[in-house]
C-alpha positions as a Markdown table, in Angstrom:
| # | Residue | x | y | z |
|---|---|---|---|---|
| 1 | Met | 114.4 | 137.1 | 25.8 |
| 2 | Pro | 111.5 | 134.7 | 26.9 |
| 3 | Ile | 110.7 | 134.4 | 30.6 |
| 4 | Ala | 111.8 | 131.1 | 32.0 |
| 5 | Ser | 109.3 | 128.8 | 33.5 |
| 6 | Ala | 109.2 | 128.6 | 37.3 |
| 7 | Ser | 109.0 | 124.9 | 37.3 |
| 8 | Leu | 110.4 | 121.9 | 35.5 |
| 9 | Arg | 108.5 | 118.6 | 35.7 |
| 10 | Leu | 110.6 | 115.5 | 35.9 |
| 11 | Ile | 109.2 | 112.0 | 35.4 |
| 12 | His | 111.5 | 109.2 | 36.4 |
| 13 | Leu | 111.5 | 105.4 | 36.0 |
| 14 | Asn | 114.2 | 102.9 | 37.0 |
| 15 | Asp | 114.8 | 99.2 | 37.3 |
| 16 | Leu | 111.7 | 98.1 | 35.4 |
| 17 | His | 113.2 | 94.6 | 34.8 |
| 18 | Gly | 110.9 | 94.1 | 31.8 |
| 19 | Lys | 107.8 | 94.6 | 33.9 |
| 20 | Leu | 106.5 | 97.8 | 32.2 |
| 21 | Arg | 103.1 | 97.0 | 30.6 |
| 22 | Pro | 100.9 | 98.9 | 28.1 |
| 23 | Glu | 98.4 | 99.7 | 30.8 |
| 24 | His | 101.1 | 101.6 | 32.7 |
| 25 | Ile | 101.7 | 104.1 | 29.9 |
| 26 | Pro | 98.5 | 106.2 | 30.4 |
| 27 | Leu | 99.2 | 106.4 | 34.1 |
| 28 | Ile | 102.7 | 107.8 | 33.4 |
| 29 | Val | 101.7 | 110.1 | 30.6 |
| 30 | Ala | 99.0 | 111.7 | 32.8 |
| 31 | His | 101.8 | 113.3 | 34.8 |
| 32 | Arg | 103.4 | 115.1 | 31.8 |
| 33 | Thr | 103.2 | 118.9 | 31.7 |
| 34 | Glu | 104.3 | 121.4 | 29.0 |
| 35 | Val | 107.7 | 121.9 | 30.6 |
| 36 | Cys | 108.7 | 118.3 | 31.2 |
| 37 | Leu | 111.5 | 115.7 | 30.9 |
| 38 | Ala | 110.8 | 112.0 | 31.2 |
| 39 | Leu | 113.9 | 110.0 | 32.2 |
| 40 | Glu | 114.8 | 106.4 | 32.7 |
| 41 | Thr | 117.9 | 105.1 | 34.6 |
| 42 | Gly | 118.7 | 101.6 | 33.6 |
| 43 | Asp | 117.8 | 97.9 | 34.0 |
| 44 | Gly | 114.6 | 98.5 | 31.9 |
| 45 | Ile | 114.9 | 95.3 | 29.9 |
| 46 | Ser | 114.0 | 91.7 | 30.9 |
| 47 | Ala | 117.3 | 90.0 | 29.8 |
| 48 | Gly | 119.8 | 89.4 | 32.6 |
| 49 | Asn | 123.4 | 90.4 | 32.7 |
| 50 | Leu | 124.8 | 87.5 | 30.6 |
| 51 | Ala | 121.7 | 86.8 | 28.5 |
| 52 | Ile | 121.6 | 87.5 | 24.8 |
| 53 | Pro | 118.1 | 88.5 | 23.6 |
| 54 | Thr | 116.7 | 86.7 | 20.6 |
| 55 | Arg | 114.2 | 89.4 | 19.8 |
| 56 | Glu | 113.9 | 93.1 | 20.5 |
| 57 | Glu | 113.1 | 94.0 | 24.1 |
| 58 | Lys | 109.4 | 95.1 | 24.4 |
| 59 | Val | 110.3 | 97.9 | 26.9 |
| 60 | Trp | 111.9 | 100.1 | 24.3 |
| 61 | Ser | 108.7 | 100.5 | 22.3 |
| 62 | Leu | 106.7 | 101.1 | 25.5 |
| 63 | Leu | 109.1 | 103.8 | 26.7 |
| 64 | Ser | 108.7 | 105.5 | 23.3 |
| 65 | Lys | 105.0 | 106.0 | 24.0 |
| 66 | Ile | 105.6 | 108.1 | 27.0 |
| 67 | Pro | 108.0 | 109.3 | 25.4 |
| 68 | Ile | 111.2 | 109.0 | 27.4 |
| 69 | Asp | 113.5 | 111.9 | 26.6 |
| 70 | Ala | 116.8 | 110.2 | 27.7 |
| 71 | Gly | 118.2 | 107.5 | 29.9 |
| 72 | Thr | 121.2 | 105.6 | 31.0 |
| 73 | Ile | 122.1 | 101.9 | 30.9 |
| 74 | Gly | 122.1 | 99.5 | 33.8 |
| 75 | Asn | 123.9 | 96.2 | 34.3 |
| 76 | Arg | 121.1 | 94.4 | 32.4 |
| 77 | Glu | 121.7 | 96.5 | 29.3 |
| 78 | Thr | 125.4 | 95.6 | 29.2 |
| 79 | His | 127.4 | 92.6 | 28.0 |
| 80 | Leu | 131.0 | 91.6 | 27.5 |
| 81 | Leu | 130.3 | 90.9 | 23.8 |
| 82 | Ser | 129.6 | 93.8 | 21.5 |
| 83 | Ser | 127.1 | 91.8 | 19.5 |
| 84 | Ala | 125.1 | 91.0 | 22.7 |
| 85 | Phe | 125.3 | 94.6 | 23.9 |
| 86 | Glu | 123.9 | 95.8 | 20.6 |
| 87 | Ala | 121.1 | 93.2 | 20.7 |
| 88 | Lys | 120.1 | 94.4 | 24.2 |
| 89 | Leu | 119.8 | 98.0 | 23.0 |
| 90 | Lys | 118.2 | 97.2 | 19.7 |
| 91 | Gly | 115.0 | 99.2 | 19.3 |
| 92 | His | 115.7 | 101.9 | 21.8 |
| 93 | Gln | 114.4 | 105.2 | 20.6 |
| 94 | His | 115.6 | 107.7 | 23.2 |
| 95 | Pro | 119.2 | 108.8 | 23.8 |
| 96 | Leu | 121.2 | 106.6 | 26.2 |
| 97 | Leu | 124.1 | 108.2 | 28.1 |
| 98 | Cys | 127.0 | 106.5 | 29.8 |
| 99 | Ala | 130.1 | 108.6 | 30.5 |
| 100 | Asn | 132.1 | 105.8 | 32.1 |
| 101 | Leu | 131.8 | 103.2 | 29.4 |
| 102 | Thr | 134.6 | 102.8 | 26.8 |
| 103 | Ala | 135.5 | 100.4 | 24.1 |
| 104 | Lys | 138.6 | 98.4 | 25.1 |
| 105 | Ser | 140.0 | 98.4 | 21.6 |
| 106 | Asp | 140.5 | 102.1 | 21.2 |
| 107 | Gly | 139.1 | 103.9 | 24.3 |
| 108 | Ser | 136.2 | 105.4 | 22.4 |
| 109 | His | 132.8 | 105.9 | 24.0 |
| 110 | Pro | 130.0 | 103.7 | 22.6 |
| 111 | Leu | 127.4 | 106.0 | 24.1 |
| 112 | Pro | 127.6 | 109.8 | 24.8 |
| 113 | Gly | 128.3 | 110.9 | 28.3 |
| 114 | Ser | 126.1 | 113.9 | 28.4 |
| 115 | Leu | 123.3 | 115.7 | 26.6 |
| 116 | Val | 121.6 | 119.2 | 26.8 |
| 117 | Phe | 117.9 | 119.9 | 26.5 |
| 118 | Glu | 116.1 | 123.2 | 26.5 |
| 119 | Arg | 112.8 | 123.3 | 28.4 |
| 120 | Gly | 110.8 | 126.3 | 29.5 |
| 121 | Gly | 113.7 | 128.7 | 28.9 |
| 122 | Trp | 116.1 | 126.6 | 30.9 |
| 123 | Arg | 119.2 | 124.7 | 29.6 |
| 124 | Ile | 119.2 | 121.3 | 31.3 |
| 125 | Gly | 122.4 | 119.2 | 31.2 |
| 126 | Leu | 122.1 | 115.4 | 31.7 |
| 127 | Ile | 125.0 | 113.1 | 32.6 |
| 128 | Gly | 124.7 | 109.3 | 32.6 |
| 129 | Val | 126.9 | 106.9 | 34.5 |
| 130 | Ser | 126.5 | 103.2 | 35.3 |
| 131 | Val | 127.8 | 100.5 | 37.6 |
| 132 | Pro | 131.3 | 99.3 | 36.6 |
| 133 | Met | 130.9 | 95.8 | 35.2 |
| 134 | Val | 134.5 | 95.2 | 34.0 |
| 135 | Thr | 137.3 | 97.5 | 35.0 |
| 136 | Ala | 140.9 | 97.5 | 33.8 |
| 137 | Lys | 142.0 | 95.7 | 37.0 |
| 138 | Met | 139.7 | 92.7 | 36.6 |
| 139 | Thr | 140.8 | 89.5 | 34.9 |
| 140 | Ala | 137.5 | 89.5 | 33.0 |
| 141 | Arg | 138.9 | 92.4 | 31.0 |
| 142 | Ala | 140.5 | 89.8 | 28.7 |
| 143 | Ala | 137.1 | 88.6 | 27.5 |
| 144 | Ser | 135.3 | 92.0 | 27.4 |
| 145 | Ala | 134.9 | 94.4 | 24.5 |
| 146 | Tyr | 134.3 | 97.1 | 27.0 |
| 147 | Leu | 135.8 | 98.7 | 30.1 |
| 148 | Trp | 134.1 | 100.8 | 32.8 |
| 149 | Glu | 135.7 | 103.7 | 34.5 |
| 150 | Asp | 134.9 | 104.7 | 38.0 |
| 151 | Pro | 131.5 | 106.5 | 37.7 |
| 152 | Ile | 132.3 | 109.3 | 40.1 |
| 153 | Leu | 135.5 | 110.2 | 38.3 |
| 154 | Ala | 133.7 | 110.2 | 34.9 |
| 155 | Ala | 130.8 | 112.2 | 36.3 |
| 156 | Arg | 133.2 | 114.8 | 37.8 |
| 157 | Arg | 134.8 | 115.2 | 34.4 |
| 158 | Glu | 131.5 | 115.6 | 32.6 |
| 159 | Ala | 130.0 | 117.9 | 35.2 |
| 160 | Gly | 133.0 | 120.2 | 35.3 |
| 161 | Ala | 132.8 | 120.7 | 31.5 |
| 162 | Leu | 129.0 | 121.0 | 31.3 |
| 163 | Arg | 128.1 | 123.2 | 34.3 |
| 164 | Pro | 129.2 | 126.6 | 32.9 |
| 165 | Ser | 126.9 | 126.3 | 29.9 |
| 166 | Val | 123.7 | 125.1 | 31.6 |
| 167 | Asp | 121.2 | 126.1 | 34.3 |
| 168 | Val | 120.5 | 122.7 | 35.7 |
| 169 | Val | 122.6 | 119.5 | 35.9 |
| 170 | Ile | 120.9 | 116.2 | 36.4 |
| 171 | Gly | 122.7 | 112.9 | 36.9 |
| 172 | Leu | 121.1 | 109.8 | 35.4 |
| 173 | Thr | 122.8 | 107.0 | 37.4 |
| 174 | His | 122.7 | 103.3 | 37.8 |
| 175 | Ile | 125.1 | 102.9 | 40.7 |
| 176 | Gly | 122.9 | 102.5 | 43.8 |
| 177 | Leu | 121.9 | 104.8 | 46.6 |
| 178 | Ser | 125.0 | 104.7 | 48.7 |
| 179 | Lys | 127.1 | 105.6 | 45.6 |
| 180 | Asp | 124.7 | 108.3 | 44.7 |
| 181 | Lys | 125.4 | 109.9 | 48.1 |
| 182 | Met | 129.1 | 109.7 | 47.4 |
| 183 | Leu | 128.5 | 111.2 | 44.0 |
| 184 | Ala | 126.6 | 114.1 | 45.5 |
| 185 | Glu | 129.5 | 114.8 | 47.9 |
| 186 | Ala | 132.2 | 114.5 | 45.3 |
| 187 | Val | 130.5 | 116.4 | 42.4 |
| 188 | Pro | 128.5 | 119.3 | 43.9 |
| 189 | Glu | 127.7 | 120.5 | 40.3 |
| 190 | Phe | 124.7 | 118.1 | 40.3 |
| 191 | Asp | 121.4 | 119.7 | 41.3 |
| 192 | Ile | 119.6 | 116.4 | 41.0 |
| 193 | Ile | 120.5 | 112.7 | 40.8 |
| 194 | Leu | 117.9 | 110.3 | 39.4 |
| 195 | Gly | 119.2 | 106.9 | 40.5 |
| 196 | Gly | 118.8 | 103.2 | 40.2 |
| 197 | His | 120.4 | 99.8 | 40.8 |
| 198 | Ser | 119.7 | 99.5 | 44.6 |
| 199 | His | 115.9 | 99.3 | 44.2 |
| 200 | Ser | 115.6 | 101.9 | 46.9 |
| 201 | Val | 112.1 | 103.3 | 47.5 |
| 202 | Leu | 112.5 | 107.0 | 48.2 |
| 203 | Glu | 108.9 | 108.2 | 48.7 |
| 204 | Gln | 110.1 | 111.8 | 48.5 |
| 205 | Pro | 113.3 | 113.3 | 47.2 |
| 206 | Leu | 116.3 | 113.0 | 49.6 |
| 207 | Arg | 118.5 | 116.1 | 50.1 |
| 208 | His | 122.1 | 115.1 | 50.5 |
| 209 | His | 124.5 | 118.0 | 50.9 |
| 210 | Glu | 123.2 | 120.4 | 48.1 |
| 211 | Thr | 122.0 | 117.6 | 45.8 |
| 212 | Trp | 118.5 | 116.0 | 45.5 |
| 213 | Ile | 118.5 | 112.3 | 45.1 |
| 214 | Cys | 115.5 | 110.3 | 43.8 |
| 215 | Gln | 114.9 | 106.6 | 43.2 |
| 216 | Gly | 111.7 | 104.6 | 42.7 |
| 217 | Gly | 112.1 | 101.0 | 43.8 |
| 218 | Ser | 111.9 | 98.4 | 41.0 |
| 219 | His | 109.7 | 96.2 | 38.7 |
| 220 | Ala | 107.4 | 99.1 | 37.6 |
| 221 | Arg | 105.8 | 99.5 | 41.0 |
| 222 | Phe | 106.2 | 103.3 | 41.0 |
| 223 | Val | 106.8 | 106.3 | 38.8 |
| 224 | Gly | 108.6 | 109.3 | 40.3 |
| 225 | Val | 107.0 | 112.7 | 39.6 |
| 226 | Tyr | 108.9 | 115.8 | 40.7 |
| 227 | Asp | 108.8 | 119.6 | 40.1 |
| 228 | Phe | 112.1 | 121.5 | 40.2 |
| 229 | Asp | 112.5 | 125.3 | 40.5 |
| 230 | Pro | 115.8 | 126.2 | 39.0 |
| 231 | Arg | 115.8 | 129.6 | 40.7 |
| 232 | Thr | 115.4 | 128.3 | 44.3 |
| 233 | Lys | 116.9 | 124.8 | 43.7 |
| 234 | Gln | 113.9 | 123.3 | 45.4 |
| 235 | Leu | 112.6 | 119.9 | 44.4 |
| 236 | Thr | 109.2 | 118.6 | 45.4 |
| 237 | Gly | 107.2 | 115.5 | 44.4 |
| 238 | Gln | 106.8 | 111.9 | 45.2 |
| 239 | Leu | 106.4 | 108.3 | 44.0 |
| 240 | His | 103.1 | 107.4 | 42.4 |
| 241 | Pro | 102.0 | 103.7 | 42.3 |
| 242 | Leu | 101.6 | 102.0 | 39.0 |
| 243 | Phe | 99.1 | 99.4 | 40.3 |
| 244 | Thr | 96.6 | 98.4 | 37.7 |
| 245 | Asn | 94.4 | 96.0 | 39.6 |
């Protein structure tokens, strides 16, 4: 049996809002190591909540150059209309996860809720959840092709099923820092939460109960670079500026 690596490198981007540029890519790629996951947690595109893109969003091809291994969707990537939702995601090349999104017509999940990677001898489970845009209790449900479940309930269900089969559980969330703290309290299976939505600048990882929480501001100002030891459950690292003056 191969010896597992002592450290897993995590590269994290969130809330890019269409501001990622080609000159940012080598600055991000420079942080990659042999045992690495690059992850993105929503609101990467430039189109707003109700906008319908007329062409493929440029950010998808840029993220593929890093490359991003997996991500979740933010409010910018969602829409009430299925055609607009598909237009926003057109061109994405990495898996997008969202456990709390369902099709209103039949309750199916347009995107998977979780995914497992193997890196450095470790099995790493990823779970994605996003901010609820339209719930079953909202009047807007009549016009929406999709409904959003409470992200904490969905994450608890996914984490309970996933935890026994993996060494590390990472949440890819777009629900804001205050909700990430609630998630850490409600779902202790998470080792790490890589968040978004509130544009919080956490210079270093925040330990909340037994879960590490990271978030890197917005508009491609920073990339988060972290090293996690699955044996000791210790996470170190920080935000690095993406200034290209």
